[in-house]
N, C-alpha and C positions, 0 to 999 in steps of 0.2 A: 340435402335440405331443399324442399320444394317451395315453401312459403318464405316471404320476405320478412315476416313479423319477427322471428328470432334474431335476424340480423339487425333490425331496427332497435330491438330491445337492448342489444349489445352496444350499438353505436350511440344511443341517446345519452347514457351516463358519461361517455367519453366526450361528447359535445359539450355537456354541462361543465366538465372539468377544464375545458379550454379557457373559461373565464375565471377559474378559481386559482388562488395562489396556493400551490402545493409544493412541498419539498420535492426535489428532483427524483429521489429514490421512490417516493410514494406515487408520483405521477406515472413513472415507468411500471411500477408494480401493478397499478390499476389497469394500465394498458394491457399487460400480459394476462392478467386475470380475465379481462373481457375476451381476449382472443382465445384463451384456454376454454372458456365456456362456449364459445362459438364453434370451435373445432377441437374437440377433446383429443389429446395426444399424450405422449409420455414425457416429452421435454419441449420447452419453448424458450427462446432467448432473444434479447435485444442487444445488438452490438453496434458500437459507434466506430466509424472510420476515423483513425487518427494517423495521418501520414501513410506509412506502408504497413500498418497493423490494424487489427480490429480489437476493440476493448469491450468486453461484456459489461453492460450496465445493469441488467436484471436478467434473472433466469428462474424457471420453474422446472423441476424434475431432473436437474443436472447436479453433479457433485458440487459440494460447497466450495471447493477450491477453484471452480471455473471463473468466478468473479475476480480472481487475482491473476488470471492468465492474460497474456497479450499475444494474440494470434498473428504471426507474420503471414501476410497474404501470399507471399511467394512460396511458403511451405504448405499451403492448403488450397489445392486446386478447386475444391467445391466452393469455397468462399470467393475465389477469383471469378468463377463462372457466374455466381449470383450477382456480383458487383457489375459484371459486364452486361447483364440483362436489364431490360426496362420494366419487365413485369415479373410475376411469380414464376418460379421454376420448380418442377418436380423431377427428382432424380430417379431413374429407373432402378428397379430392385437389383438388377445385375450390373449397375454402374461400377466401372473399375476405378473411379476416383476415390482416394482415401477420404474417410469421413473424419473431420476434426473432432467430433464428439465421441468417436469410437472408444468404448471403455469408460465414458464419463456419464452415461445415463444412470441416474441414481438407482432405478429399480432393476437394473440388469448388471450382471458381472460377466466378464469374458468378452470375446470378440463378436461383433454383430456383422455377420456376412450379408444378411438380408434384412432390411427394414425400410420403412417409408420416410423419405426426407423431402421437405418442402421449404422453400425460402423465397424472400422477396426483398429487393433493395428499397431503401427509403431515400427520397430525394427532397431536398429543401432548396427552394429558389433554383430548381433545375440542376442542382449539384448533388452528387451522391453523398449521403450523410452516414449511412450504416445499413444494417440488415436486420430483418426478422427471420428467425429460423424455427421450424417445427420438425420434430422427429417422433415417429411411432414405431413400436416394435412389431406392429402388424403391417406387413408389406403391402396390404391392400386398403389401408385406412383412408388415404387421401384420394380425391378424384377431381373431376373438372369443376364441380361446385366449390370444393375447397380452394382451388386456384382462384376462382372469381371472388370468393369471400375474402381471401387473403389480400388480394389486390385492393379491394374496397377498404379494408381495415388499414392497409399500409398507407393509403392516402391520409386517412384520419390520424394514423400514428405519426406521420410526418408533421401534420398540423399540431398535434400534441407536443411533439418535440420542439417545434418552432415556438409555440407559446411559452413552454417552459424556459427555453433559452432566452427569449425576449424579456421575460420577467427577471431572470437572473442578471441580464445585462443592465436593466434599470436599477437593480439593487447595487450593482458595482459600477460606479461612475467612471472608473478608469479602465474598464475591461478592454475598450477599443484600443487604448494605448498599449496595453499589455499584449494583445493579439498582434498588433503591428510589430512590436519588438520581437515577438516570437518568430514571426515570418522573417524578419531581418536576420535573426540568428540562424534560422534554417537555411536561408539562401546563402549566407556567408559560411555556413558549416562551422559555426563557432561553438555550438553547444549541443550536447546530446539531450534527449528527452528526459525531463525531470518529472518524477511522479512519486508521490507519497501514497502508498496503498493502505487502505483500512477503512472500516465502516463502524468501528466501536465509538462509544461516547467519548472516550479519552482522545481518540484520533480526530473526531469531529471538532472537539474543543481546540486541539492544536492547530488544525487547518484554519479554523476561524481566527485564531490569534495571528497566524502567519499572514492571512489576508489583511487583517487590520494593521499590523505593524509594517507591512510592505508598502503601504501608501504613505509612509512617513520617511524621514531620514534619521530616525532615532537610532542610537547605538543599541545593539541587542546582545545580551549575554544568554547564550543557549546552553543549558545545563542538562545533564542526563548521564545515565550509566554508559559504560563502554559498549559500543555496538548498536546503540539505539537509532543511529542515523542522523547525528547532529550536523554533519557536513551536508547531507541531503536537504535538511531544513534550511541551512544557510543558502544553498543553491536556489531553493524554492523562493525564499525571501527576495533574493536578488533578481530572479527571473520575473517576479511580479511587480518589481519596483520601477520607478521612473528612470532608474540607472541601468535598466536591462540592456540597452544598446552599448553600454560601456563595459569594460572587462570586469570579471570577478577573479581576483588574485588571492591565492591561498598560501598560508605559511603554517607549517606544523612546528610550534615552538619547542616541542619535546624532541624533535628529530635533529637539532643542530647543537653543536657545542656552544658554550657561552660566548666564546671569542668570535663566532660568526653570526650570531643573532643580530647584532647591531648593524653589521654590514648588509645582511639580508633585508632588514627592515628599511634602512635609510640610505643604502648605497655607500660607495666610497670613491675616493679620487686616487689617482696613480701615486704609488709610494706611501699610501696611508699605513700600510703594514707589510710585513714580509709576504710576498706573493701577489700583492696588488700591482699588477703590471699595467693596468689601464683604468680609466673611469668606468664606473658601473652604476646604473640606476637601481635603487632599492625597490622593495615591494610597494611602498607608499607611492612612489612616482609612477610605477607601472599601473597602479590602480587609480590614478588621477581621473576624476570624473565618474568613477565606478565604485566598486565595493572591495574591501580588504577583509578576508576571513582569517582570523587568528585561531587556529585549532590548538587545543591543549594550552590555553593561555595561562593556566595556573602553574605551568612549568617554567614560565619566563623568569630569568634571573632578576633579582631586585634592582641592580644598577640600570638595566635596560628598561625596567618598569617606569622609572622616573623620566627617561627620555621619551618613552611612548606617551606618557601623560601630557608632556609638553606639546607634542604634535596634536593630540586629540583636543587640547584646549585652544591652541593658537592656529592650527593648520599649517605651521611652518616647521621645516626640518633642516638639518645640516647633514651632508654626507660625511662619513668618517674621514678625518684628515682635512676637512675643509671648514672655513669659517663663513662661507657664503650660504645665505638662506634660500630655501626653495619653498614656495607656497603650493599646497596641494588641497584638492577638494575630494575627500574620500569618506565614504560611509564605512564604519567598522562593525563587523559582526564577530563576536568572540564565542568560543565554545570551551567547555571544561567538564570533566567528570568528577572534579573535586568540589567540595563545599567551600567556596571562596570566602564566605563569612568566617568559617573556622580557620582558614588559612590566614586571614587578617588578624584574628585573635592570637594566632600562634606566631605572628610576626614574619610570616613567609610571603605575604602579599600586601602591597600598599593599600591602605584604606581609601585614599583619595582616588586611586586608579580603579579600585573595585566599584566605587560609587559612580565613576565616570563611564565604566563599561556596562553597568547594570541599569542603565536608564530604563530599558524594557527587558525584564527577565523573562525568559521563555523556557519552560521545562518540557523535555521530551519524555513521554511516559515509557517505562520499560515494557517489554513485550508481554510479560506475565500479567499486566494490567489491561491488556487490549483484547482479552477474550478470544473470539473466533477470528480475529484478524490474522492469527497465526496460520489459519487454513488458506486465507487469501494470499498471504505472502508465500506460503509453500507452493500454491498453484502457480504463482508468478515465476518462482525459481524452477519449478518442474518444466514449465514451458521454455525457459532459457536452456535447460539441459536437454530437452527432447531432440532438437536438431543435431546437437553434438553427439548424442548416442545413436542417431540414425534409426529412431523408432517412430511409429505413427502416433503413439499415445503413451503418455506417462501419467499414472494415476496413483492415488493413495487408497489403500484398503481401509475399511471401517476401523480396524484395529489400529492402523497407523495414524488415522485421524485422531482417535481417542488418545493415543500416546502423545501426539503433539499438543493436544489440548490440556493434558494432565501434567506436562513438564513445566518447570519453573523458569527456564531460559536465562541462566545467569549471564550468558554472552549475548543475549538479545537477538536482534535481526541478523547480525553478522554470523552468530553461531548457527542460526537456522539456515542461512544460505549455504554455509560450508557443510552442514549436516545433510541437507538435501542432495548436494553434489556427491558426497561420499555414499549416501544410501542408493543413489541411482547406479553408481558403479557396482556396488555390492549386489543389487538386484539383477543387474545385467550378467554378472559373473555366475549367477545360479542357473543360467540357461545355456545349454550347449550350442544352441543356435539363436541368433538375434530374433526376438519375438516382435510381432507387430504392436502388441500392447504390453507394456511393462508395468506391473503392479508392485508398488513398494509396500512391504509388510512392516509390522512393528519390529520384527527381528532385523530388518535392513536398517532401520533408524538407529537401533542399538542404544536407545536412551536408558539412562539409569533409572531403575524403578524408584518410585517415591517411597521413602522410608516412613513407616508409621511413627507417629509421635509417641515416645516412651516417657512416662513420668518418672522423675527421680524417686529412688526408694523412699527418701524422707517424705516426699509429697504423698506417696501412696499410704504411708503410715498415718499421715495427718488427715486423710480423707475419712469422712464418716462412713461407717459400714451401712450397706443397704443390700437388699436382695439383688442377686446377680442379674436377674432379668431387668430390674430398674437401672442398674449400672450400664448394662449393654444398650438399653434404649437411649440413655443419656448420651453415651458415646456416639451412637449412630445418628442421633439428632444433631449433635454438634458437627460431625463429619459432613453430613448432607448439607447443613447450613453453610459451612465454609465453602464446600464445592459449588453450591448454588450461587453464592456471592462472587466467587472467582470467575464463574461463567456468566455473570451479568443476568442471572435469573433464567437462563436458558436450560430447561429441564432435559432436553435431548442431549445437550453437550454434557450436562452434569451426570446423566446416566452413563454415557460413554466413559467419562473420566473415572467413575466409580466401578466400571466393569459390570454394570447391571442392565437388564432389559428395562426399557422405558416404562412398560406397564408395571413391572415389579417395583420399580422405584416409586411410581405413583401410589401404589397400594401401601408401600412401606411409609412413605411420607404422610399419607392420610392417617395411618395407624398411630404415627408418632406426633400427630397434631401440627405438622409443618405446613400441610396443604389443606 
């Protein structure tokens, strides 16, 4: 590029964006679109540095699951080299360092021995914030001008990121407090990184509610199916709350016999029962000043429910075997996969405790309602498994992605995590020698095929007779509409789920009057 006009044309819209209030994802997408128009390439990504890992925030030309991956810097020497540089870096075509995107470029399958890679660190307030990376399948695509342009855009990208973060901080008045608490926990080694992954509308609503309720001390009842991540939601609420410096104590109410639940909650004194050889603090006392998470609270025995209600109302408790009162300041988060309103009507759960726990009800959506989030989560689990299997790259084939999108996930996120772990082992077993890139196929996932809906014989007899072509069209119209709704209007995902080419689906939808 010899003239500066194209560069100016790219930068001016980004400068305008600095003063605009944009959603974070949209701001980053516009940034990558601008850079893509300036330096055409096959893949481009923006990654944020979080501790010892890089988190992809936006990407063009990479596999959909990349946004769910978390790249450990120690495992990826190219990323480490980019972070150590002050300017743009171009890797030689014969560079021996493993490429973290190997096998993940959307328009290419297989191992990339030779291609052009370019990257630049982003600094905010003279501190490393993250990376911009560009990849081209043409080993001679980038040159000196590309390096200079990337460094210019990187400075503006840093300003874009800083503007976005400053607007976010203004919208969240307690963000500084939360960041301080997070640093405290990291220094003390008290907690692992807590992250809820997803970009679907359902997930955005959940994250918004978590932020809202975290700023209060309200009791929260977290409901949802088994495996959706209710405990992770509780951890996130605590981590964003003003109690984050204090402990989060958990108790699984379904994992203990009735005789021990009371002692676990309230503690006991010596001699309170057989085996009580000394005094012991209960979960409430351990959580004093912090948060108590009661998992599977619907399994709590009725006699213990009455004592729990008293503590929630008065903040006072008695250890088992003692008549001495202890005052505690504890925020309670409870979780259940049961419908507690039904349990109340059935007489298995106290109505007064139900209303005391559900001051702020929070429902965690099942995985089948989260659309393409399943690919982001799969990418996260793949990256967790990659170092364990000692391969450079783990990826999903297009057929495997379609299989994941088309499955109902009765076991939700936990089922997905276990399935990805098994599939990785199966895929590795297919190779006599450990490959550099391991691709998971639909056969490795071994998901049950979706069974077509079959109408009862009686219903078929009651249907009005019509020409077979009309009946077939009606069925196809209904099936496409259901699939389209399940994938949040995404036609590409709908085509994969139905096993159709995107263009063929478009033509069929147009003929059926859907599009």
